[in-house]
C-alpha positions in Angstrom: 1.4 -22.2 20.3 4.8 -23.1 19.1 7.3 -24.7 21.5 10.9 -24.1 20.9 13.9 -26.0 22.4 16.9 -23.9 23.3 19.6 -25.8 25.0 18.1 -27.1 28.2 15.3 -24.5 28.2 11.9 -25.0 26.5 10.6 -21.7 25.2 7.0 -21.2 24.0 6.1 -18.5 21.5 2.8 -16.8 22.4 1.1 -13.7 21.3 2.6 -11.8 24.2 6.1 -13.0 23.5 8.3 -15.9 24.6 7.6 -17.7 27.8 9.6 -20.4 29.7 7.2 -23.0 31.2 8.5 -25.7 33.4 10.4 -28.5 31.7 9.2 -32.0 31.4 11.4 -34.8 30.2 10.1 -37.5 27.8 11.8 -40.8 27.3 11.4 -42.2 23.8 13.0 -45.1 21.9 15.6 -42.7 20.4 16.6 -41.4 23.9 15.6 -38.7 26.3 14.3 -35.3 25.0 12.7 -32.3 26.5 8.9 -32.1 25.7 9.5 -34.3 22.7 11.6 -31.7 20.8 14.9 -32.8 19.4 15.9 -30.1 16.9 18.1 -27.5 18.7 19.5 -26.0 15.5 16.0 -25.3 14.2 14.9 -23.7 17.4 18.0 -21.5 17.6 17.1 -20.3 14.1 13.5 -19.7 15.1 14.6 -17.9 18.3 16.8 -15.6 16.2 14.1 -15.0 13.7 11.6 -14.3 16.5 14.0 -11.8 18.2 14.5 -10.0 14.9 10.8 -9.8 14.2 10.1 -8.4 17.6 12.9 -5.9 17.2 11.5 -4.8 13.8 8.0 -4.5 15.2 9.1 -2.4 18.1 11.1 -0.2 15.6 8.1 0.3 13.4 5.9 1.2 16.4 8.5 3.8 17.4 8.7 5.2 13.9 4.9 5.5 13.6 4.7 7.1 17.0 7.4 9.7 16.0 5.5 10.4 12.7 2.3 10.9 14.5 3.9 13.1 17.1 5.5 15.3 14.4 2.2 15.5 12.4 0.4 16.9 15.5 1.9 20.3 14.8 0.0 20.5 11.5 -3.7 21.1 11.1 -4.6 17.4 10.6 -3.4 14.6 12.9 -1.5 12.0 10.9 -2.6 8.4 10.6 0.5 7.2 8.9 3.5 8.4 6.9 2.8 11.4 4.6 4.8 11.0 1.4 3.9 14.4 -0.1 1.7 17.3 0.9 1.2 20.5 -1.2 -1.1 23.4 -0.6 -1.8 25.7 -3.5 -3.8 28.8 -4.1 -4.2 30.2 -7.5 -6.1 30.1 -10.8 -5.6 27.8 -13.7 -6.5 28.8 -17.2 -6.5 26.5 -20.2 -8.2 26.2 -23.6 -11.6 24.7 -23.9 -10.4 22.1 -26.4 -8.1 20.5 -23.7 -11.0 20.3 -21.2 -13.2 18.7 -23.8 -10.4 16.3 -24.8 -9.9 15.1 -21.2 -13.7 14.8 -20.7 -14.1 12.7 -23.9 -10.9 10.6 -24.1 -9.4 10.9 -20.6 -5.9 12.2 -19.7 -3.4 12.1 -22.6 -1.1 9.2 -22.8 2.4 10.2 -21.6 1.1 13.8 -21.3 0.9 14.2 -25.1 -2.5 15.1 -26.6 -3.5 13.3 -29.8 -3.4 16.0 -32.5 -6.1 14.3 -34.6 -8.6 14.4 -31.7 -7.6 18.0 -30.8 -8.2 19.1 -34.4 -11.7 17.4 -34.5 -12.6 19.2 -31.3 -11.3 22.6 -32.7 -13.5 22.0 -35.8 -16.5 21.3 -33.7 -15.9 24.5 -31.6 -15.6 26.6 -34.7 -18.8 25.1 -36.1 -20.6 25.8 -32.8 -21.7 22.2 -32.4 -20.2 21.9 -28.9 
């Protein structure tokens, strides 16, 4: 647990949020402090950071709940944001040499088939070795 000093109030950060337990004053050689903390500027920064993180978390929870609620109207319930969804019906036709090329060498680099490899495949198709 992290203890934060905010003015005259000691705040403790827990998993359920910020709590304010009872104060206890400690006397040290340097003077009197509350629960041994003497850095108000640091705790103000941490309090602000904590508040922003909690607000961001609540905003994300709301956004995901909205996305899930909107996806319930589709066939499949959403588990997170859907970036793209395309449903197609149809038939694709292509030459056998391109199919063999992809099976042997993988997808073409930058979408451009190597003409040397394609020519070798065409020769094999004409010779009947494939």
